[in-house]
N, C-alpha and C positions, 0 to 999 in steps of 0.2 A: 154586837148589833143592838142599837138602841131600841127599846120597846119589845125585846124578846118576850113572847107570851109565856105564861105559866101553864103547866098542864092542868086541864080542867078537872080531871079525876085522878085518883091514885089507887091502885089495887092494894088491898091489905097485905101486910107481910105474912109470911108463913110462921106457924107457931114453933117450928123446929129450930135447931141450933145453927142452921146455915141459911143465909139469904143470897140468892144469885141475882146480880144486877147486870143487865145487858146494856152495853154502850153501842150506839149505832149512829149513823149519819153519813152524809156524802163524803166523797173523797176530799182530803185536805181540809176537813172541818174541825180538826183538833181532837179526834177520838183518842189517839195514842197518848197525847199529852194528859188528857183527863184520866185515862186508864193508869198511867204511871203515877199520877197524884194519888189515886186510890191505893195503889200498891205501896206507896210510901206510908200510908196510914195503916197498912197491915193486910190489905185484901190480897187474896190469891188471884192471879191473873191467867186467864185463858184467852189467847190471842189467835183469832181465826186467820189473820194474815200470816202469822208465824207458822201456823200449822200448814197453810197453803204452800209455804216455801219448803217445809219439811217433806211434804208428800211428793214433791217433784224432784227430789234429790236423786243422785246417781243410783241406779239399780231399783228405784221404786216403780211399782206397776203403773202409777199415773204417768210417769215420764215416758214409759214405753207406749202407753196409749196415746199420749200427745204426739209422739214421733209418728205413730201410724196414721193419725188423723191429719196432722199438719205438715209432715215431711221434715227432712233434715235441715231445712232453712231456719227452723226455730231453735236449732241446737248450736252450741259453740263448737270450736275445733276439738275440745276434749270430750264432747258428747253430753255436756251439761246443758241445762235449759238456758237459752238466750231469752231472758224475760222481756227485754226491750223489743226484740223481733216478734215475739208472741203477742205482746200488747199491741203492737202496730197492726197486727192481723185482726185481733178480736175487736178492737175499737173501731175498725173500719168496716166490719161485717157483722151484722146481727146473727147470721147463721153460724159464723165461726165462734162468736161469743157463746151462743147456746151450746155448741158442740163442746167447747172447753168446760163450761159449767157442768155439763152432763158427765164429764170425766172426773172432775175434781170435787164438786160439791158433795156427793154422797160420802166420799172419804173424809172430807173436812167435817161434815156434820157428825159422822160416827165418832171421829176423834174428839170433837167438842163434848159429845155426850159422855164418852169414856172418862175424860178428864174432870168433868163436872161431877160425875158419879164418884170419882175418887175423892174429890173435895167433900162431898156429902158424907162419904164413909168416914173420912178423917174427922169431920165435925161431930158425927155421932159418937166416935170413939173418945173424943176429948171433952164432950159437953159436961158441964157441972152446974148444979143449982146456983142460980144467981150470977152465973158467968155471962160474959159478953158474947152476943151472937157473932159468929164468923161471917165474913163476907167474901164471896167469890165474884170477880168481875169478868164477864165474858165480852170481849171486844169483837163484835160481829158486824162488819159493814153491811151485809145483806140480810140482817136479822128480819126485817119487815118484808123485803122483797121475796124471801124464801119461806115466809110464814113460820119462823122459828121462835115466835114469842113464847110458846109453851115451854121452851128450855129454860126460861128465866122467870124470876118472880116480879121484877119491875124493870122498866126500860128507861134509859137516858137517851134522849135524842139531841144531837148537837145541831144548833141553829146557826147558820152562816149564809151569807149572800153568795150566789154563784160567781159573781165577779171576784170576790175574795178567794174562792177556791181556785179560780183560773190563775189569779196573780200568784198564789202560793205554788201552784204546780209549775208555772213558768220559772219562778225564782228558785224553788227548791229542787226541782227535777229536771230543769233545763228543757222543758217542753216548749214547742211553739204554741202560739195562741190557739191555732186550729186544733192541735193535738189536745190541749188542755180542755177546750170546750167539748171536744168529742167525748172525753172521759166524764166530764160533769153531766152532759146530756144523756149519757148512757144509763144514768142511775135514776131512781125514783125521785121526783121533786120533793123538796122539803115539806110543802104543804100537804102531801100525801102521807108523810111519816109522822107529823105532829099529833094526829089523833091517837096514835099508839103510845104516846109518851106518858110515863108517870112523872118524869122529871125532864126539864129542858135546860140545857146549858148553852149560854151564849158563846159560840165559837169565835167571836171577834173581840171578846173581852180581854182585858189585860191579864197577865199571869196572876197577880195578887187577887184580882176579882174572881178568877177561875178557881183559885185555891180556896177562897172563902165559900164559894158555891159547893165545891166538892166536900168541904168539911161539914157544911149544912146537911148535905145528903147523907154523909157518913154518920152523923149524929142520929138522924132519923132511922137509919138502918140498924144501928147497934144499940139504940136506947133501952130496949127491953131485955130482961133476962130471957134466954131461950127456953127456960123451964116455965115461964109465966105467960108466954105468948107475946104478940106484938103490941106496941103501945097504941093507945087511942090517938088518932090524928085529927087535928082540926081541918075541916074542909073549907 
């Protein structure tokens, strides 16, 4: 997206051996691509969407609660969750969407906290004077909507046009235009997320440009020794 704004302010990095970077943005904005690029550089990855899939697996309490609330129509013949059927329900009804969130979000958040605590413990166990700070990336689509900023040290917001999100959903997931717009409009608009950004990444940029931006952020996160505290940053 030409003219993507830069974050106006940036929170200071923690003095400890681990920095937690939250990645958020709308659906089909490029979050997963950026998270993978950070993982290639060495970041530990905590993926809220992956956790959301884990907790509705066979035998999980969340799956039983979903069945009780939404009925067998959202399950497949083998009793597993029919994600497409459930999505059709919740993106057509605000009440259903809130009901699903009430079931899944507390479990997802608790699991994110547990895995980030594990990464912090590992960083504390392996820290050494002059060493490079470890980075954990938490990809959390609803980071801002759910007021979870306290879980992370800095926030990346993906900047992308709604029309691009719709086109990607239609092309990549086979959704109709109406279905795609329903998913985009169900989320917080970009202009309400940007004030929370420490970093902004253009979700419409080429892959090489995105890789350069990720490396720029990575250098800023890892520049200082964890035993000496964060580097001074030009504002």
